[in-house]
N, C-alpha and C positions, 0 to 999 in steps of 0.2 A: 110711692107718687110720681107722678109725672109732672113737673112744672111749665107752665108757661113763660116761657121766655122771649128776649126779643130775637134769637137765635130761631126759634120754632116759627115767627112771623114773617122771616127770612127765607123760608124754604119747608117744603113740605116733606120731603124727602127724608131720610134716616142722615141725622148729624154725624157726623164724625172728625177725627182732626184735619183730614184732608178738606173740607166744606170750605167754601170762601166765606168771608163774613163782611159784611158792610159794619164799616164801625167809623160813624160820624161822616165825614168826607172822603174815609179812606177807602177802598177797596183791598181787603185782605185775601190772598188767595190761599191760605190755610188759618188753622187757629192755634199750633204751636208759636207762642211765643218765650223770646228769650229772657227770661226773669234779667231783672237786674244785681250786677254781682260785682263786688268791691273786686279790686285786682291789683290794684299798688304798682301799675305799669305807667303812670304820667310822667312825663317829662320835664326837665329844670323848669320852675315857675309853673309847675303844676298843669303845663300844656300839654295836651293830648300830639304826639307824633305820628310818627309812620307805623311803627309797631302796633300801635293802637288801631291806625286806617286797617292795617291786614287783618288784625283780630274782626273786626267786628263785619268786614266785606265776606271773611269767611265761612260768617253765617248769616249771609244776607238772604239766603232762603228761607227764613224764619216769616210767618204773617206779622210779625213786628218784632223788632228789637227793642226793649229799653235797656238804655244806658246804665252802667254802672252809677253808684250814688255822685252827684256832681257837686261840689259845695258851691253856695249862693254867695260866699264873703269871704277873707281871710278867717274870721271869728268863726265861720261852721267846719273848719277845717277839724278834724279827730287824728288823721293817720299819715303819714307820710307818702308821696307819690299819688295822691288820689288827684282826681281833674279837678280843674274849676271852670266857673262859666261867670266870673266878675270882672275880667278884665280883657283888653283887646287881642293881645296874644292869644289867650284861651280861646275864645270864639274863633280866630281862625285858623288855630290847630282844630277845635270841632267842626269845623268850616271844612276842612280838607276829610273828614272823617266822612261826613253826611254826603255831601260829593262823589266820594266812593261806593259807599252803599246805594244812593240811589242810580249810579251808574248801572250797578249789579242789580237792579231792580228790585231793591227793598224798601222796608221803611223804618223809620227808626226814632225814638222820641227820646228827650232826654230826663233823665231821673235827677229834681232838684233835692238837694239834700243840707241840712243843717245838724251837725252832730250834737249842738246842745251842749251838756256837762260831761259826756263822753270824749275828752278833751284831755289835753295838758299843756300847760304853758310853753312846752318846751317847741309845741306848733303854732300858738296863739301870738296875734301879731302883739312884737316888743315884750314877750312873754308874760303875755296878760293872764288873766284867769277867766277860764268858760264860762260862759253862762248857759241859765236855767230858770224854769221857771223858779223853782225854791233851792233856798240855799242845802241842799243836801247830798253831801256826797256819796257818789258811789260806790260799792262795794267791787273790791277788785283793783286788777291793777290793768294797764294800758303799754302797749309798745310802744316806745321812744327809739330817738337815736341811740339814747343811753342803753338801750335795753328794757324791761319791763320798771315801770314806775306807778305808783299806786295814783290812783287816781284822786285829784285834791277835791275841796267844797267848791263847789260854783258861784258865782255871784248870781243871787237872783236880780232876775230883769224887774226893772223899775216899770210901772204903767206905761209912763212914757217911751221907755226903750224898748217894747214891744212893738211899739208901732214902727220903729227903726227895722225893726226884723222882717218883720212884713215887708217893707218897702225892698229890702235885698233883695227876696223871694221875688218880687213882682222884676228887680231889674234882671235877675237871674233868667225869669221867662221872658222877657223883652231879648237878652243879649241871644238865649237860645234860638229864638226867629232868626234874628241877623247870622248866625251859624246854620242855617238850612234846615234844622229838626221839623217833622213834621206834627210834632205835638210835645207836651211836658208830662210827666208823672211828677206826684209829688209824693217825698218820700216820708209818710205819716208811720213807719212802722218801727218794731227792732229796738226801742229804748232811745230814740233819737228826739232832736226838738220836739217835734210835734206829739208823738207818743209821751215824751214827760210830760206837756200841756195835758193831755188827753186824760191821763190815768191817776189814781188818786195816790196813788205810792210815792209820786215824786211831785203832786203839786199840790202845795199847802197854801196856796194864794188865800188871799180875803179878800181881791180886788174882783173887778167885772170878768177876770179870767181864772176865777178858781173858786173854790166852794160845789155849787151844782155841776152836775153832768153837762149842761146846758152851756155853763158858764167854762166850764175846762175844754167844751169843744170852740170856744170862740174863736181862742189861733187858729185851728184847723180850718174855721169857715172862711175869718178873714183872709189868709195866705190864698184859699183857693178861691174866692173871687178876686183877689189883684192877680193872681195867673191866669183868671178866666179873663180877664179884662185886657190883658193884652194877646190872647190866642182866640177866646173864643171857646164855650163851653166845653164844644165837643171835639174840643182838640187836649182837653186835659184830663188826666185820670188821676185816680188816688190810691195809694197803696197802704195798707191799714194791718197790723197785728195784733188784735185783742186778748192773746192769751200767751205770746210770746214772750218769755224772762230774760229773754237776751236783756244783757245790760241791766241789770238789777231793779228790773220794772216789774210790776204789777197794777193788778184795778182789784179792788174788792169783788166789783160786781160787771164782769165785762160784757154781759148781756144788756144789762142797762146802759152804762156806759156809752157804746158803741151803737147800738140802737138810738139812742138821741144824736147820735154824731152825723150815723146814716140815716136820718132825718131829714137833719140840717142838710146833706150834702143834697139830696136827693132832689130838694127844691132849684138846684143851679144849672141841670141838664149836661152833667158831665157825660166826656164818653167814656167813660169806666168806670169800674171799681174793681180793685186789686187786693184780694184776702188773701192771708199769709193762714193758713188753716191751722186749727189747734192739734198738738201732738197729741197721743194718752199721757204723756208725761207734763204735760203745763198744768200748773197747779191755778185751780178756780176756785175761792174762796167760796162763792156764794152765786145763785141766779144759774137760769140756762146756759149750755154749754152753746158759746156761739161760734158754730159750725159753720159751714157752707150752706146748708140747708136753711139756717137762719137768716142767712143776709140776702136767699134767695125769696123769701118772703118778704124781706123789708125794701129790696133795694128795686127802684123802676124803673134804671137801666141796663146796660153789657154788665156781665159779672165775670172777673175771671180768678180761676182758682190756681193756688201753688200751693205746695209741700208734699213731695216727695212721688208723685204723681210718674206712672209710666204708661206707657200707649192702651194697655188694657183696663187702666182706670180713669185715664182721661177718656178713652170712648165712652166708657158706659156713663159717666158724668155728663158727656155731650149729648149723647144721646137719650137723654133722661131729661135734660134741659134745666141741670142743675146750676151747669157753667155756661157761659157762652165761650168762652178762650182761657188757654189754659198753658200758664207759662212754667217753662224747665229753665232749671240752674243750672247743676253740675252735669247732665245730660247735655245741654246745649255747648256746656263749656268743652267736654271731651269730645262733643262731637259736633263740630261746625257742619254738617250737612245732616242733622237728625232729621227733619222733614224726609227726606228721599230714603233714610236709613229706616225710618218707621213704613215709607211706603212699599219698600223692596221686603221688609220683615228682615232684614239683616243685623250681623252682631254689631253689638255697639261697644265701644271705647269704654276703658274703664278711667275715670279720675284720678287723677294722680294729684291726691291732696297734700303733700309737701308742698309742691310748685304753686298753689292756688297765692299766694302774696308774695312769690321767692322774687320775683323782677327779673325781665329778661323774655327770650323767647321760649325756653324751655316750660313746658307746661300751660303755654299760652297761645303757639301760633301753629305750635310743630305736630298736635293731634291729627292721624292721617286719616284722610276723606277717602270715600270707597273708591277702590282702585288705587290706592296709594298717593 
């Protein structure tokens, strides 16, 4: 089946990763998006520094860069050396990044992030307890400065406290604008706070934010509306992962839950929806598999696919109208000039996985471009 997508209304020629795309007010020269990837390379105070500038500028040929997850408050942090967007020094650090990317003719969105319960008192303000929709301890351990530590039971946000967290996202969005970004993406995936509200394994609330799928989607919608109020909806994207079990999360019927959430997002006129697609190993207890075709049927705007794409698969999905944009993670990490390598049919650098979160230049800014 061939799907009618926004891409197909822009160009009647064959669509591939090299085709330009109009994303709201932005002109993307190609459809390869650099996916958000945590790299643990922020400087003291969680401020982006010169190393981060180099990393993003090297990848400015992407149609769009989406930055690593960036915490909207100190409470939103879960890992060491992840950048923030809640104080003036962080805004100034990110401004160095955006200015350099724009000078290299690139486009860049900031991903707004709050980890919720996927944190530890060692990185919380004053050694506090992480927050979550419900007081449910995640299985497993988290890496801290003292090594691996068990997750703790989080504090369940009171109804009145939720409003304050929404405001943290709004301020983060406003600060991203001050830092010179072209837009923002809300991190609603991978077991972090927005995802914790959405899914019934982690949301056992009995107030207006719990129970039905519509209530569980309320936090997502309120945060998205707050962000869009700062930016305009067409410069806002949302990333969702309906079936990814990462961080001990699941939903009993993800197709039903995310159909409700996406239908609510549809009315906001957002720039795009970014879907982390199911793996064969992802558990689905009941209902339809919410794959990318599922979202193509229910989402009215620009749709971005993510998960294990290579050039052949990306071009097939674009050609058939299943997606409008494709995001690449480890391929962009290891190949700063990925669009040009695709264009030339050149060999790809292999990602050096042990260095993904190791800090420093190695495995961050030392991957060779074509021609050395």
